[in-house]
PDB file of all heavy atoms in Angstrom:
ATOM      1  N   MET A   1     104.258 106.945  96.503  1.00  0.00           N
ATOM      2  CA  MET A   1     104.106 105.843  97.436  1.00  0.00           C
ATOM      3  C   MET A   1     105.405 105.039  97.524  1.00  0.00           C
ATOM      4  O   MET A   1     105.735 104.552  98.587  1.00  0.00           O
ATOM      5  CB  MET A   1     102.960 104.931  96.973  1.00  0.00           C
ATOM      6  CG  MET A   1     101.567 105.476  97.260  1.00  0.00           C
ATOM      7  SD  MET A   1     101.239 105.858  98.968  1.00  0.00           S
ATOM      8  CE  MET A   1     100.934 104.252  99.594  1.00  0.00           C
ATOM      9  N   SER A   2     106.108 104.915  96.412  1.00  0.00           N
ATOM     10  CA  SER A   2     107.314 104.107  96.442  1.00  0.00           C
ATOM     11  C   SER A   2     108.407 104.786  97.263  1.00  0.00           C
ATOM     12  O   SER A   2     109.151 104.109  97.974  1.00  0.00           O
ATOM     13  CB  SER A   2     107.824 103.858  95.031  1.00  0.00           C
ATOM     14  OG  SER A   2     108.171 105.045  94.399  1.00  0.00           O
ATOM     15  N   LYS A   3     108.478 106.118  97.217  1.00  0.00           N
ATOM     16  CA  LYS A   3     109.452 106.826  98.044  1.00  0.00           C
ATOM     17  C   LYS A   3     109.144 106.646  99.516  1.00  0.00           C
ATOM     18  O   LYS A   3     110.061 106.457 100.330  1.00  0.00           O
ATOM     19  CB  LYS A   3     109.487 108.293  97.683  1.00  0.00           C
ATOM     20  CG  LYS A   3     110.155 108.573  96.374  1.00  0.00           C
ATOM     21  CD  LYS A   3     110.262 110.072  96.138  1.00  0.00           C
ATOM     22  CE  LYS A   3     110.968 110.340  94.847  1.00  0.00           C
ATOM     23  NZ  LYS A   3     111.225 111.776  94.641  1.00  0.00           N
ATOM     24  N   LEU A   4     107.879 106.722  99.857  1.00  0.00           N
ATOM     25  CA  LEU A   4     107.463 106.515 101.261  1.00  0.00           C
ATOM     26  C   LEU A   4     107.817 105.110 101.718  1.00  0.00           C
ATOM     27  O   LEU A   4     108.338 104.905 102.802  1.00  0.00           O
ATOM     28  CB  LEU A   4     105.982 106.802 101.432  1.00  0.00           C
ATOM     29  CG  LEU A   4     105.408 106.567 102.815  1.00  0.00           C
ATOM     30  CD1 LEU A   4     106.049 107.525 103.827  1.00  0.00           C
ATOM     31  CD2 LEU A   4     103.911 106.717 102.811  1.00  0.00           C
ATOM     32  N   TRP A   5     107.500 104.121 100.863  1.00  0.00           N
ATOM     33  CA  TRP A   5     107.794 102.735 101.227  1.00  0.00           C
ATOM     34  C   TRP A   5     109.308 102.512 101.372  1.00  0.00           C
ATOM     35  O   TRP A   5     109.763 101.836 102.317  1.00  0.00           O
ATOM     36  CB  TRP A   5     107.226 101.773 100.194  1.00  0.00           C
ATOM     37  CG  TRP A   5     107.561 100.363 100.472  1.00  0.00           C
ATOM     38  CD1 TRP A   5     108.396  99.567  99.767  1.00  0.00           C
ATOM     39  CD2 TRP A   5     107.098  99.563 101.568  1.00  0.00           C
ATOM     40  NE1 TRP A   5     108.483  98.337 100.343  1.00  0.00           N
ATOM     41  CE2 TRP A   5     107.679  98.308 101.444  1.00  0.00           C
ATOM     42  CE3 TRP A   5     106.252  99.826 102.618  1.00  0.00           C
ATOM     43  CZ2 TRP A   5     107.436  97.284 102.358  1.00  0.00           C
ATOM     44  CZ3 TRP A   5     106.009  98.797 103.511  1.00  0.00           C
ATOM     45  CH2 TRP A   5     106.598  97.570 103.384  1.00  0.00           C
ATOM     46  N   ASN A   6     110.107 103.099 100.497  1.00  0.00           N
ATOM     47  CA  ASN A   6     111.553 102.969 100.603  1.00  0.00           C
ATOM     48  C   ASN A   6     112.075 103.634 101.871  1.00  0.00           C
ATOM     49  O   ASN A   6     112.997 103.107 102.524  1.00  0.00           O
ATOM     50  CB  ASN A   6     112.243 103.543  99.369  1.00  0.00           C
ATOM     51  CG  ASN A   6     112.034 102.704  98.158  1.00  0.00           C
ATOM     52  OD1 ASN A   6     111.811 101.505  98.246  1.00  0.00           O
ATOM     53  ND2 ASN A   6     112.088 103.341  96.989  1.00  0.00           N
ATOM     54  N   PHE A   7     111.507 104.768 102.228  1.00  0.00           N
ATOM     55  CA  PHE A   7     111.896 105.429 103.479  1.00  0.00           C
ATOM     56  C   PHE A   7     111.602 104.565 104.678  1.00  0.00           C
ATOM     57  O   PHE A   7     112.427 104.401 105.578  1.00  0.00           O
ATOM     58  CB  PHE A   7     111.184 106.770 103.603  1.00  0.00           C
ATOM     59  CG  PHE A   7     111.318 107.406 104.958  1.00  0.00           C
ATOM     60  CD1 PHE A   7     112.487 108.043 105.320  1.00  0.00           C
ATOM     61  CD2 PHE A   7     110.283 107.351 105.886  1.00  0.00           C
ATOM     62  CE1 PHE A   7     112.636 108.614 106.564  1.00  0.00           C
ATOM     63  CE2 PHE A   7     110.417 107.927 107.133  1.00  0.00           C
ATOM     64  CZ  PHE A   7     111.595 108.548 107.475  1.00  0.00           C
ATOM     65  N   LEU A   8     110.378 104.009 104.725  1.00  0.00           N
ATOM     66  CA  LEU A   8     109.987 103.161 105.854  1.00  0.00           C
ATOM     67  C   LEU A   8     110.875 101.909 105.950  1.00  0.00           C
ATOM     68  O   LEU A   8     111.270 101.496 107.025  1.00  0.00           O
ATOM     69  CB  LEU A   8     108.525 102.743 105.731  1.00  0.00           C
ATOM     70  CG  LEU A   8     107.485 103.855 105.841  1.00  0.00           C
ATOM     71  CD1 LEU A   8     106.103 103.320 105.567  1.00  0.00           C
ATOM     72  CD2 LEU A   8     107.558 104.506 107.201  1.00  0.00           C
ATOM     73  N   ARG A   9     111.184 101.338 104.797  1.00  0.00           N
ATOM     74  CA  ARG A   9     112.029 100.131 104.782  1.00  0.00           C
ATOM     75  C   ARG A   9     113.473 100.436 105.183  1.00  0.00           C
ATOM     76  O   ARG A   9     114.082  99.695 105.956  1.00  0.00           O
ATOM     77  CB  ARG A   9     112.008  99.533 103.380  1.00  0.00           C
ATOM     78  CG  ARG A   9     111.787  98.059 103.404  1.00  0.00           C
ATOM     79  CD  ARG A   9     111.707  97.493 102.024  1.00  0.00           C
ATOM     80  NE  ARG A   9     112.699  98.103 101.154  1.00  0.00           N
ATOM     81  CZ  ARG A   9     112.875  97.808  99.893  1.00  0.00           C
ATOM     82  NH1 ARG A   9     112.099  96.906  99.333  1.00  0.00           N
ATOM     83  NH2 ARG A   9     113.769  98.392  99.165  1.00  0.00           N
ATOM     84  N   ALA A  10     114.004 101.550 104.714  1.00  0.00           N
ATOM     85  CA  ALA A  10     115.398 101.875 104.988  1.00  0.00           C
ATOM     86  C   ALA A  10     115.604 102.291 106.445  1.00  0.00           C
ATOM     87  O   ALA A  10     116.638 101.953 107.048  1.00  0.00           O
ATOM     88  CB  ALA A  10     115.846 103.012 104.062  1.00  0.00           C
ATOM     89  N   ASN A  11     114.637 102.992 107.012  1.00  0.00           N
ATOM     90  CA  ASN A  11     114.791 103.498 108.370  1.00  0.00           C
ATOM     91  C   ASN A  11     114.142 102.618 109.423  1.00  0.00           C
ATOM     92  O   ASN A  11     114.068 102.977 110.599  1.00  0.00           O
ATOM     93  CB  ASN A  11     114.237 104.910 108.483  1.00  0.00           C
ATOM     94  CG  ASN A  11     115.085 105.877 107.662  1.00  0.00           C
ATOM     95  OD1 ASN A  11     116.282 105.716 107.576  1.00  0.00           O
ATOM     96  ND2 ASN A  11     114.426 106.836 107.037  1.00  0.00           N
ATOM     97  N   LYS A  12     113.602 101.471 109.032  1.00  0.00           N
ATOM     98  CA  LYS A  12     112.949 100.522 109.956  1.00  0.00           C
ATOM     99  C   LYS A  12     111.831 101.189 110.750  1.00  0.00           C
ATOM    100  O   LYS A  12     111.703 101.010 111.939  1.00  0.00           O
ATOM    101  CB  LYS A  12     113.969  99.896 110.902  1.00  0.00           C
ATOM    102  CG  LYS A  12     115.173  99.307 110.236  1.00  0.00           C
ATOM    103  CD  LYS A  12     114.905  97.907 109.778  1.00  0.00           C
ATOM    104  CE  LYS A  12     116.185  97.224 109.394  1.00  0.00           C
ATOM    105  NZ  LYS A  12     116.422  97.068 108.013  1.00  0.00           N
ATOM    106  N   LYS A  13     111.016 101.973 110.067  1.00  0.00           N
ATOM    107  CA  LYS A  13     109.913 102.684 110.727  1.00  0.00           C
ATOM    108  C   LYS A  13     108.597 101.992 110.394  1.00  0.00           C
ATOM    109  O   LYS A  13     107.646 102.614 109.943  1.00  0.00           O
ATOM    110  CB  LYS A  13     109.858 104.138 110.252  1.00  0.00           C
ATOM    111  CG  LYS A  13     111.124 104.878 110.490  1.00  0.00           C
ATOM    112  CD  LYS A  13     111.007 105.738 111.728  1.00  0.00           C
ATOM    113  CE  LYS A  13     112.278 106.579 111.851  1.00  0.00           C
ATOM    114  NZ  LYS A  13     112.754 106.660 113.175  1.00  0.00           N
ATOM    115  N   TYR A  14     108.524 100.692 110.619  1.00  0.00           N
ATOM    116  CA  TYR A  14     107.345  99.911 110.273  1.00  0.00           C
ATOM    117  C   TYR A  14     106.134 100.277 111.146  1.00  0.00           C
ATOM    118  O   TYR A  14     105.012 100.031 110.764  1.00  0.00           O
ATOM    119  CB  TYR A  14     107.621  98.432 110.389  1.00  0.00           C
ATOM    120  CG  TYR A  14     108.635  97.941 109.409  1.00  0.00           C
ATOM    121  CD1 TYR A  14     109.869  97.444 109.844  1.00  0.00           C
ATOM    122  CD2 TYR A  14     108.425  98.019 108.050  1.00  0.00           C
ATOM    123  CE1 TYR A  14     110.829  97.012 108.948  1.00  0.00           C
ATOM    124  CE2 TYR A  14     109.370  97.600 107.140  1.00  0.00           C
ATOM    125  CZ  TYR A  14     110.563  97.083 107.602  1.00  0.00           C
ATOM    126  OH  TYR A  14     111.506  96.676 106.719  1.00  0.00           O
ATOM    127  N   TRP A  15     106.356 100.908 112.284  1.00  0.00           N
ATOM    128  CA  TRP A  15     105.255 101.281 113.158  1.00  0.00           C
ATOM    129  C   TRP A  15     104.433 102.411 112.565  1.00  0.00           C
ATOM    130  O   TRP A  15     103.309 102.681 113.002  1.00  0.00           O
ATOM    131  CB  TRP A  15     105.780 101.658 114.547  1.00  0.00           C
ATOM    132  CG  TRP A  15     106.802 102.769 114.505  1.00  0.00           C
ATOM    133  CD1 TRP A  15     108.137 102.630 114.353  1.00  0.00           C
ATOM    134  CD2 TRP A  15     106.534 104.153 114.601  1.00  0.00           C
ATOM    135  NE1 TRP A  15     108.727 103.876 114.345  1.00  0.00           N
ATOM    136  CE2 TRP A  15     107.771 104.831 114.498  1.00  0.00           C
ATOM    137  CE3 TRP A  15     105.376 104.914 114.756  1.00  0.00           C
ATOM    138  CZ2 TRP A  15     107.861 106.207 114.563  1.00  0.00           C
ATOM    139  CZ3 TRP A  15     105.494 106.294 114.813  1.00  0.00           C
ATOM    140  CH2 TRP A  15     106.709 106.918 114.714  1.00  0.00           C
ATOM    141  N   LEU A  16     104.957 103.100 111.541  1.00  0.00           N
ATOM    142  CA  LEU A  16     104.198 104.179 110.908  1.00  0.00           C
ATOM    143  C   LEU A  16     103.109 103.651 109.956  1.00  0.00           C
ATOM    144  O   LEU A  16     102.160 104.407 109.665  1.00  0.00           O
ATOM    145  CB  LEU A  16     105.143 105.075 110.111  1.00  0.00           C
ATOM    146  CG  LEU A  16     106.032 106.007 110.934  1.00  0.00           C
ATOM    147  CD1 LEU A  16     107.015 106.728 110.029  1.00  0.00           C
ATOM    148  CD2 LEU A  16     105.224 107.007 111.704  1.00  0.00           C
ATOM    149  N   ILE A  17     103.211 102.410 109.536  1.00  0.00           N
ATOM    150  CA  ILE A  17     102.235 101.872 108.580  1.00  0.00           C
ATOM    151  C   ILE A  17     100.851 101.802 109.192  1.00  0.00           C
ATOM    152  O   ILE A  17      99.890 102.303 108.608  1.00  0.00           O
ATOM    153  CB  ILE A  17     102.710 100.512 108.038  1.00  0.00           C
ATOM    154  CG1 ILE A  17     103.983 100.719 107.188  1.00  0.00           C
ATOM    155  CG2 ILE A  17     101.634  99.838 107.208  1.00  0.00           C
ATOM    156  CD1 ILE A  17     104.664  99.448 106.763  1.00  0.00           C
ATOM    157  N   PRO A  18     100.658 101.184 110.390  1.00  0.00           N
ATOM    158  CA  PRO A  18      99.310 101.169 110.972  1.00  0.00           C
ATOM    159  C   PRO A  18      98.787 102.564 111.278  1.00  0.00           C
ATOM    160  O   PRO A  18      97.587 102.821 111.165  1.00  0.00           O
ATOM    161  CB  PRO A  18      99.444 100.353 112.254  1.00  0.00           C
ATOM    162  CG  PRO A  18     100.699  99.603 112.097  1.00  0.00           C
ATOM    163  CD  PRO A  18     101.568 100.397 111.187  1.00  0.00           C
ATOM    164  N   LEU A  19      99.670 103.468 111.653  1.00  0.00           N
ATOM    165  CA  LEU A  19      99.271 104.845 111.940  1.00  0.00           C
ATOM    166  C   LEU A  19      98.725 105.519 110.687  1.00  0.00           C
ATOM    167  O   LEU A  19      97.699 106.193 110.708  1.00  0.00           O
ATOM    168  CB  LEU A  19     100.442 105.620 112.519  1.00  0.00           C
ATOM    169  CG  LEU A  19     100.191 107.039 112.929  1.00  0.00           C
ATOM    170  CD1 LEU A  19      99.217 107.083 114.103  1.00  0.00           C
ATOM    171  CD2 LEU A  19     101.488 107.735 113.299  1.00  0.00           C
ATOM    172  N   GLY A  20      99.399 105.323 109.562  1.00  0.00           N
ATOM    173  CA  GLY A  20      98.944 105.888 108.299  1.00  0.00           C
ATOM    174  C   GLY A  20      97.616 105.296 107.855  1.00  0.00           C
ATOM    175  O   GLY A  20      96.739 106.031 107.368  1.00  0.00           O
ATOM    176  N   ILE A  21      97.447 103.998 108.045  1.00  0.00           N
ATOM    177  CA  ILE A  21      96.183 103.359 107.683  1.00  0.00           C
ATOM    178  C   ILE A  21      95.062 103.897 108.545  1.00  0.00           C
ATOM    179  O   ILE A  21      93.962 104.185 108.046  1.00  0.00           O
ATOM    180  CB  ILE A  21      96.306 101.825 107.789  1.00  0.00           C
ATOM    181  CG1 ILE A  21      97.252 101.298 106.727  1.00  0.00           C
ATOM    182  CG2 ILE A  21      94.935 101.158 107.671  1.00  0.00           C
ATOM    183  CD1 ILE A  21      97.599  99.845 106.877  1.00  0.00           C
ATOM    184  N   LEU A  22      95.306 104.064 109.832  1.00  0.00           N
ATOM    185  CA  LEU A  22      94.308 104.584 110.735  1.00  0.00           C
ATOM    186  C   LEU A  22      93.897 106.016 110.341  1.00  0.00           C
ATOM    187  O   LEU A  22      92.727 106.351 110.323  1.00  0.00           O
ATOM    188  CB  LEU A  22      94.813 104.559 112.185  1.00  0.00           C
ATOM    189  CG  LEU A  22      93.858 105.037 113.248  1.00  0.00           C
ATOM    190  CD1 LEU A  22      92.708 104.059 113.379  1.00  0.00           C
ATOM    191  CD2 LEU A  22      94.588 105.180 114.562  1.00  0.00           C
ATOM    192  N   LEU A  23      94.875 106.835 110.006  1.00  0.00           N
ATOM    193  CA  LEU A  23      94.583 108.199 109.570  1.00  0.00           C
ATOM    194  C   LEU A  23      93.741 108.239 108.289  1.00  0.00           C
ATOM    195  O   LEU A  23      92.853 109.052 108.136  1.00  0.00           O
ATOM    196  CB  LEU A  23      95.875 108.989 109.384  1.00  0.00           C
ATOM    197  CG  LEU A  23      96.574 109.405 110.680  1.00  0.00           C
ATOM    198  CD1 LEU A  23      97.922 110.028 110.343  1.00  0.00           C
ATOM    199  CD2 LEU A  23      95.738 110.358 111.487  1.00  0.00           C
ATOM    200  N   LEU A  24      94.062 107.323 107.361  1.00  0.00           N
ATOM    201  CA  LEU A  24      93.292 107.261 106.127  1.00  0.00           C
ATOM    202  C   LEU A  24      91.852 106.832 106.382  1.00  0.00           C
ATOM    203  O   LEU A  24      90.913 107.385 105.801  1.00  0.00           O
ATOM    204  CB  LEU A  24      93.943 106.290 105.140  1.00  0.00           C
ATOM    205  CG  LEU A  24      95.208 106.771 104.437  1.00  0.00           C
ATOM    206  CD1 LEU A  24      95.835 105.653 103.617  1.00  0.00           C
ATOM    207  CD2 LEU A  24      94.878 107.943 103.555  1.00  0.00           C
ATOM    208  N   VAL A  25      91.662 105.861 107.296  1.00  0.00           N
ATOM    209  CA  VAL A  25      90.302 105.408 107.614  1.00  0.00           C
ATOM    210  C   VAL A  25      89.510 106.508 108.272  1.00  0.00           C
ATOM    211  O   VAL A  25      88.365 106.775 107.903  1.00  0.00           O
ATOM    212  CB  VAL A  25      90.368 104.148 108.504  1.00  0.00           C
ATOM    213  CG1 VAL A  25      89.006 103.808 109.076  1.00  0.00           C
ATOM    214  CG2 VAL A  25      90.903 102.968 107.712  1.00  0.00           C
ATOM    215  N   ILE A  26      90.101 107.183 109.235  1.00  0.00           N
ATOM    216  CA  ILE A  26      89.395 108.284 109.930  1.00  0.00           C
ATOM    217  C   ILE A  26      89.080 109.422 108.951  1.00  0.00           C
ATOM    218  O   ILE A  26      87.997 109.965 108.965  1.00  0.00           O
ATOM    219  CB  ILE A  26      90.239 108.775 111.137  1.00  0.00           C
ATOM    220  CG1 ILE A  26      90.265 107.698 112.210  1.00  0.00           C
ATOM    221  CG2 ILE A  26      89.664 110.072 111.695  1.00  0.00           C
ATOM    222  CD1 ILE A  26      91.175 107.992 113.362  1.00  0.00           C
ATOM    223  N   GLY A  27      90.022 109.758 108.099  1.00  0.00           N
ATOM    224  CA  GLY A  27      89.774 110.782 107.116  1.00  0.00           C
ATOM    225  C   GLY A  27      88.681 110.408 106.122  1.00  0.00           C
ATOM    226  O   GLY A  27      87.854 111.244 105.763  1.00  0.00           O
ATOM    227  N   GLY A  28      88.663 109.138 105.724  1.00  0.00           N
ATOM    228  CA  GLY A  28      87.602 108.674 104.845  1.00  0.00           C
ATOM    229  C   GLY A  28      86.239 108.725 105.509  1.00  0.00           C
ATOM    230  O   GLY A  28      85.246 109.108 104.889  1.00  0.00           O
ATOM    231  N   LEU A  29      86.177 108.329 106.792  1.00  0.00           N
ATOM    232  CA  LEU A  29      84.904 108.379 107.504  1.00  0.00           C
ATOM    233  C   LEU A  29      84.416 109.814 107.653  1.00  0.00           C
ATOM    234  O   LEU A  29      83.214 110.087 107.519  1.00  0.00           O
ATOM    235  CB  LEU A  29      85.035 107.738 108.882  1.00  0.00           C
ATOM    236  CG  LEU A  29      85.142 106.207 108.899  1.00  0.00           C
ATOM    237  CD1 LEU A  29      85.440 105.714 110.306  1.00  0.00           C
ATOM    238  CD2 LEU A  29      83.867 105.608 108.360  1.00  0.00           C
ATOM    239  N   ILE A  30      85.300 110.731 107.909  1.00  0.00           N
ATOM    240  CA  ILE A  30      84.922 112.135 108.011  1.00  0.00           C
ATOM    241  C   ILE A  30      84.416 112.655 106.674  1.00  0.00           C
ATOM    242  O   ILE A  30      83.404 113.353 106.602  1.00  0.00           O
ATOM    243  CB  ILE A  30      86.088 112.981 108.535  1.00  0.00           C
ATOM    244  CG1 ILE A  30      86.348 112.666 110.005  1.00  0.00           C
ATOM    245  CG2 ILE A  30      85.805 114.467 108.358  1.00  0.00           C
ATOM    246  CD1 ILE A  30      87.575 113.309 110.566  1.00  0.00           C
ATOM    247  N   ALA A  31      85.072 112.259 105.583  1.00  0.00           N
ATOM    248  CA  ALA A  31      84.645 112.724 104.260  1.00  0.00           C
ATOM    249  C   ALA A  31      83.300 112.137 103.886  1.00  0.00           C
ATOM    250  O   ALA A  31      82.486 112.826 103.246  1.00  0.00           O
ATOM    251  CB  ALA A  31      85.718 112.339 103.224  1.00  0.00           C
ATOM    252  N   ILE A  32      83.063 110.897 104.242  1.00  0.00           N
ATOM    253  CA  ILE A  32      81.800 110.265 103.870  1.00  0.00           C
ATOM    254  C   ILE A  32      80.642 110.823 104.686  1.00  0.00           C
ATOM    255  O   ILE A  32      79.559 111.074 104.155  1.00  0.00           O
ATOM    256  CB  ILE A  32      81.900 108.726 104.084  1.00  0.00           C
ATOM    257  CG1 ILE A  32      82.828 108.125 103.035  1.00  0.00           C
ATOM    258  CG2 ILE A  32      80.536 108.068 104.015  1.00  0.00           C
ATOM    259  CD1 ILE A  32      83.166 106.679 103.258  1.00  0.00           C
ATOM    260  N   THR A  33      80.874 111.028 105.975  1.00  0.00           N
ATOM    261  CA  THR A  33      79.776 111.457 106.830  1.00  0.00           C
ATOM    262  C   THR A  33      79.589 112.965 106.875  1.00  0.00           C
ATOM    263  O   THR A  33      78.650 113.437 107.496  1.00  0.00           O
ATOM    264  CB  THR A  33      79.992 110.959 108.273  1.00  0.00           C
ATOM    265  OG1 THR A  33      81.197 111.497 108.775  1.00  0.00           O
ATOM    266  CG2 THR A  33      80.027 109.435 108.309  1.00  0.00           C
ATOM    267  N   SER A  34      80.481 113.705 106.246  1.00  0.00           N
ATOM    268  CA  SER A  34      80.329 115.155 106.313  1.00  0.00           C
ATOM    269  C   SER A  34      79.169 115.565 105.410  1.00  0.00           C
ATOM    270  O   SER A  34      79.081 115.149 104.267  1.00  0.00           O
ATOM    271  CB  SER A  34      81.602 115.876 105.891  1.00  0.00           C
ATOM    272  OG  SER A  34      81.865 115.644 104.543  1.00  0.00           O
ATOM    273  N   GLY A  35      78.337 116.393 105.936  1.00  0.00           N
ATOM    274  CA  GLY A  35      77.178 116.861 105.191  1.00  0.00           C
ATOM    275  C   GLY A  35      76.898 118.288 105.592  1.00  0.00           C
ATOM    276  O   GLY A  35      77.726 118.957 106.229  1.00  0.00           O
ATOM    277  N   PRO A  36      75.728 118.763 105.292  1.00  0.00           N
ATOM    278  CA  PRO A  36      75.366 120.148 105.633  1.00  0.00           C
ATOM    279  C   PRO A  36      75.314 120.362 107.150  1.00  0.00           C
ATOM    280  O   PRO A  36      75.511 121.475 107.619  1.00  0.00           O
ATOM    281  CB  PRO A  36      73.977 120.328 105.021  1.00  0.00           C
ATOM    282  CG  PRO A  36      73.812 119.234 104.041  1.00  0.00           C
ATOM    283  CD  PRO A  36      74.729 118.137 104.451  1.00  0.00           C
ATOM    284  N   GLN A  37      75.079 119.302 107.910  1.00  0.00           N
ATOM    285  CA  GLN A  37      74.983 119.480 109.350  1.00  0.00           C
ATOM    286  C   GLN A  37      76.337 119.769 109.975  1.00  0.00           C
ATOM    287  O   GLN A  37      76.451 120.510 110.951  1.00  0.00           O
ATOM    288  CB  GLN A  37      74.422 118.225 110.025  1.00  0.00           C
ATOM    289  CG  GLN A  37      73.032 117.850 109.582  1.00  0.00           C
ATOM    290  CD  GLN A  37      73.011 116.991 108.335  1.00  0.00           C
ATOM    291  OE1 GLN A  37      74.058 116.619 107.837  1.00  0.00           O
ATOM    292  NE2 GLN A  37      71.828 116.728 107.821  1.00  0.00           N
ATOM    293  N   GLN A  38      77.404 119.194 109.438  1.00  0.00           N
ATOM    294  CA  GLN A  38      78.732 119.373 110.002  1.00  0.00           C
ATOM    295  C   GLN A  38      79.496 120.549 109.399  1.00  0.00           C
ATOM    296  O   GLN A  38      80.541 120.919 109.894  1.00  0.00           O
ATOM    297  CB  GLN A  38      79.575 118.106 109.809  1.00  0.00           C
ATOM    298  CG  GLN A  38      79.142 116.963 110.678  1.00  0.00           C
ATOM    299  CD  GLN A  38      78.056 116.138 110.030  1.00  0.00           C
ATOM    300  OE1 GLN A  38      77.725 116.349 108.885  1.00  0.00           O
ATOM    301  NE2 GLN A  38      77.481 115.222 110.773  1.00  0.00           N
ATOM    302  N   SER A  39      79.001 121.150 108.355  1.00  0.00           N
ATOM    303  CA  SER A  39      79.743 122.209 107.689  1.00  0.00           C
ATOM    304  C   SER A  39      80.033 123.394 108.578  1.00  0.00           C
ATOM    305  O   SER A  39      81.174 123.882 108.588  1.00  0.00           O
ATOM    306  CB  SER A  39      78.980 122.671 106.439  1.00  0.00           C
ATOM    307  OG  SER A  39      78.907 121.634 105.500  1.00  0.00           O
ATOM    308  N   PRO A  40      79.068 123.932 109.338  1.00  0.00           N
ATOM    309  CA  PRO A  40      79.400 125.095 110.188  1.00  0.00           C
ATOM    310  C   PRO A  40      80.455 124.747 111.243  1.00  0.00           C
ATOM    311  O   PRO A  40      81.292 125.560 111.584  1.00  0.00           O
ATOM    312  CB  PRO A  40      78.084 125.450 110.846  1.00  0.00           C
ATOM    313  CG  PRO A  40      77.045 124.915 109.928  1.00  0.00           C
ATOM    314  CD  PRO A  40      77.646 123.678 109.330  1.00  0.00           C
ATOM    315  N   MET A  41      80.452 123.507 111.742  1.00  0.00           N
ATOM    316  CA  MET A  41      81.420 123.121 112.746  1.00  0.00           C
ATOM    317  C   MET A  41      82.813 123.015 112.143  1.00  0.00           C
ATOM    318  O   MET A  41      83.797 123.371 112.764  1.00  0.00           O
ATOM    319  CB  MET A  41      81.029 121.763 113.366  1.00  0.00           C
ATOM    320  CG  MET A  41      81.951 121.342 114.486  1.00  0.00           C
ATOM    321  SD  MET A  41      81.537 119.740 115.142  1.00  0.00           S
ATOM    322  CE  MET A  41      82.102 118.659 113.849  1.00  0.00           C
ATOM    323  N   MET A  42      82.937 122.570 110.889  1.00  0.00           N
ATOM    324  CA  MET A  42      84.243 122.409 110.241  1.00  0.00           C
ATOM    325  C   MET A  42      84.917 123.738 110.016  1.00  0.00           C
ATOM    326  O   MET A  42      86.130 123.845 110.056  1.00  0.00           O
ATOM    327  CB  MET A  42      84.093 121.664 108.924  1.00  0.00           C
ATOM    328  CG  MET A  42      83.728 120.203 109.092  1.00  0.00           C
ATOM    329  SD  MET A  42      84.895 119.296 110.101  1.00  0.00           S
ATOM    330  CE  MET A  42      86.315 119.246 109.014  1.00  0.00           C
ATOM    331  N   TYR A  43      84.145 124.805 109.779  1.00  0.00           N
ATOM    332  CA  TYR A  43      84.748 126.121 109.548  1.00  0.00           C
ATOM    333  C   TYR A  43      85.463 126.622 110.812  1.00  0.00           C
ATOM    334  O   TYR A  43      86.422 127.389 110.693  1.00  0.00           O
ATOM    335  CB  TYR A  43      83.710 127.121 109.102  1.00  0.00           C
ATOM    336  CG  TYR A  43      83.230 126.868 107.694  1.00  0.00           C
ATOM    337  CD1 TYR A  43      81.871 126.683 107.429  1.00  0.00           C
ATOM    338  CD2 TYR A  43      84.095 126.836 106.632  1.00  0.00           C
ATOM    339  CE1 TYR A  43      81.431 126.450 106.144  1.00  0.00           C
ATOM    340  CE2 TYR A  43      83.675 126.588 105.348  1.00  0.00           C
ATOM    341  CZ  TYR A  43      82.343 126.391 105.110  1.00  0.00           C
ATOM    342  OH  TYR A  43      81.911 126.172 103.847  1.00  0.00           O
ATOM    343  N   THR A  44      85.026 126.219 111.980  1.00  0.00           N
ATOM    344  CA  THR A  44      85.680 126.671 113.196  1.00  0.00           C
ATOM    345  C   THR A  44      87.055 126.025 113.383  1.00  0.00           C
ATOM    346  O   THR A  44      87.912 126.586 114.027  1.00  0.00           O
ATOM    347  CB  THR A  44      84.807 126.374 114.441  1.00  0.00           C
ATOM    348  OG1 THR A  44      84.602 124.980 114.535  1.00  0.00           O
ATOM    349  CG2 THR A  44      83.480 127.086 114.331  1.00  0.00           C
ATOM    350  N   PHE A  45      87.260 124.822 112.784  1.00  0.00           N
ATOM    351  CA  PHE A  45      88.538 124.147 112.916  1.00  0.00           C
ATOM    352  C   PHE A  45      89.592 124.788 112.036  1.00  0.00           C
ATOM    353  O   PHE A  45      90.762 124.767 112.324  1.00  0.00           O
ATOM    354  CB  PHE A  45      88.399 122.682 112.564  1.00  0.00           C
ATOM    355  CG  PHE A  45      87.582 121.894 113.569  1.00  0.00           C
ATOM    356  CD1 PHE A  45      86.696 120.955 113.131  1.00  0.00           C
ATOM    357  CD2 PHE A  45      87.761 122.103 114.926  1.00  0.00           C
ATOM    358  CE1 PHE A  45      85.933 120.233 114.049  1.00  0.00           C
ATOM    359  CE2 PHE A  45      87.014 121.386 115.828  1.00  0.00           C
ATOM    360  CZ  PHE A  45      86.087 120.454 115.405  1.00  0.00           C
ATOM    361  N   PHE A  46      89.172 125.361 110.919  1.00  0.00           N
ATOM    362  CA  PHE A  46      90.129 125.926 109.965  1.00  0.00           C
ATOM    363  C   PHE A  46      89.964 127.421 109.943  1.00  0.00           C
ATOM    364  O   PHE A  46      90.484 128.184 109.345  1.00  0.00           O
ATOM    365  CB  PHE A  46      89.935 125.331 108.575  1.00  0.00           C
ATOM    366  CG  PHE A  46      90.096 123.845 108.576  1.00  0.00           C
ATOM    367  CD1 PHE A  46      89.005 123.021 108.448  1.00  0.00           C
ATOM    368  CD2 PHE A  46      91.350 123.278 108.725  1.00  0.00           C
ATOM    369  CE1 PHE A  46      89.122 121.637 108.444  1.00  0.00           C
ATOM    370  CE2 PHE A  46      91.498 121.903 108.719  1.00  0.00           C
ATOM    371  CZ  PHE A  46      90.403 121.099 108.575  1.00  0.00           C
TER     372      PHE A  46
END
């Protein structure tokens, strides 16, 4: 995490922070709501 933060600070890429938070939230929601009903659908994506 510290390397990522140093990269963002050095290159002035602060717009990536909200994007990363959004991706973490969406990934967390998918992990929480995934159950036996979504399993067959997930195999088609990978």
